[in-house]
N, C-alpha and C positions, 0 to 999 in steps of 0.2 A: 710181613713187613720187618720185624726185627732181624730176620736173618739177612734181608736185603740191606737194610741200613749198616749192619755189621760189616758186609762186605766192602761197601763204600768206605767206611771208616778204616778198615784194614788197608784198603789201597792208599788212603790219603796219608796214613801214618807211615806206611813204608816208603812211599814217595817223598815225604817230608824229610825222613832220616837219610835217604839216599842223596837227596839234593843237597842237603846241609854238608854231608860227607864228601861228596864227589862232584856236585854241579848237575846241571840239567842235561847238556848235550851228550854226555857219555851214556846216559841210561836210555834203555829201551823199554819198550811195553812189557815184554816177555819177563825181563828181570825184575820189573816192579811187580808183576803179578805173582812171580816166584817168591819173592821176598814176603809178599802179603799173604801168600798161601791161598789165593783165589784163582779160579780158571780165567784165562785171557778174555773169554766172552764177557766176563763180568765187567772188565775196564770199560769195554764200549757200550756197555748198558748204562753206565753213569756218566762217561766222558766222551765227547765227540772226538777228541785227539789229545795228544800228550801236552799240547799248549794248554788246552782246557784244564787239564789236570794241574798244570803248573799254576794256573790263575787260582784254581781252588786251594791249592797248598799256601799260595802267598796270602790268600784271605784268612785262611785258618792261623797261619803263623802270625799275621798282624793282629787278629783278635786276641791272641794270647799275650802278645807284646804290648798292644795298646793297653790292655789292663794293667800291666806292670808300669807303663809309663804314667798313666792317669793315677794309679796308686801313690806313686812317688810325688808327683806334681801337684796333686789336689789335696795332700795331707794338710795337717794342722801346723806343721812347722813353718819358721820363717822362709821367705821365697828363696834365699841362697842356700839354706840347709836342704830344701827340696831339690833344687838344681843339682847340689853336690851329690846328694843320695843317688839321683838318677845316673849321673855320669860316672860316678865311682862303681856303680853296680854293673857297668858294662866290664870292667876288669874282672869282677867276681864271676859273671856269667862265662867269660872266655876262659878262666881258670877252670871251670866247672867241666867245660866242654873238652878241655885238654886232658883233664883227669879222667873223663869218660872214654875218650878214644884215642888218646895220645897225641892229638893235633889241636891246634887253635882252629876252629872252624870258621871264624870271622862272622860277618853279618850276612845273612840270607839275601836280604835286599840289595846290600852292596855287591855281593857275589853275582847275583842275577842281573844286576844293572850292567855290570862289566860284560857279562857272558851273552846277554839276550837283547840289550836295548836296540841293537842295529838289525836284529832278526825278527822281532815279533812286537808289533806296535801295540798289541792289546796288553801284553806284559809291560811294555815300557810305560804306557800310560798309567797302568795301575800302581806301579812302582813310584811315578812322579806323584800321584795322589797321596801315596802313604807317606813320602818324604815331606810333602807339603803339609800334611797333618801333623807330623812331628814338629815341623817348624812352628805351626800354630800354637801347639801345646807348649812349647818352650817359650815362644814369644809372650803368652799370656802370663808367665811367671816372671819373665823379664820386665814386662810392664809394671807389675806389681812391685818388683824390686826398685825400679826406677821411681815410682810414686813415693815410695819410703825414703828415698835418697840414699839407698844402698849401693847403686851403681850409678857411673857417669854417662853411659850410653844415652843417646837420644832416640835412635831408631831401634826399636825392641825387635821388629821383624827381621831386619837386616842381620842383627848380631845373632839372632836365633838361628837364621840360616847358616850363618858362619860356624856356629857351635855344632849344628847338626853335620855340617860338611867336615868339620875338623874331627868329630867322632868317627865318621866313616873313614877318614884318612888314618887315623890312629889304629883303628881296628884292622885296616888293611896291612899296616906295619906289624901289627901283632901276629897276623896270619902269616905274612911273609917270613918273619923271622922265628915263627912258632914259639912266640914268647909273650904271654899276657902281660908281663911287666912293661911292655912298650906302652900300655895304657895308664901307666902310672903317672904320666904328665898331663893326662886329659883334663882333670879338673883344674890344676894351676893355669894351663893354657886358655881354658874357658873363662877362668876369673880374670885373666888379661884381657880377653876380648870384651868382657862386661865392663871393664873399668872398675872393679870393686874398690871401694874405700877401705882401706886397711883396717880401720877400726870395726869394719862390718864383716870382716872375714870369719866365717863360722869355724869353730874349733872342734865341734862334734857333729856327727851326722844324725 
């Protein structure tokens, strides 16, 4: 059982890395198996198709990312500090990606949305669910900030959706220019969307 589980994890790890670096469409099962150092038969033992593997990679990636989002947004700091920490961490992550492979990798979910949303309904629906969960996580903190009088917005969910969309757009620009510094304006722009009262602007993360 241990060996079987190890083979599945190797396939997932290899596929996740390859999808992050090159996207989904250009990959073949043979290349994934070669990278994972497992026989091709192992792939079809665990996954019915490449699309099924993509869904598993998405779920694994989101499980890791969700822990990061919840860790930032559910902490003990004031609401605006938590939001700032989350959005400024995007630049840190993209810088780390560029340091590791020489290129800004962007957001896997955004990349796959552009690449696959018109090709695979199951993937499209799963990505929709993930983005909606992100909106919900941000909206909860925006609601808290609104109750404290830190922000002037009245529709927490609408502004949270705009913030998530803005994040995806800024990450796309960072990928296009291969420059993580494109994300330097993310928090200031989110602050504008929130209508942050100037005396409430956090100076420390």
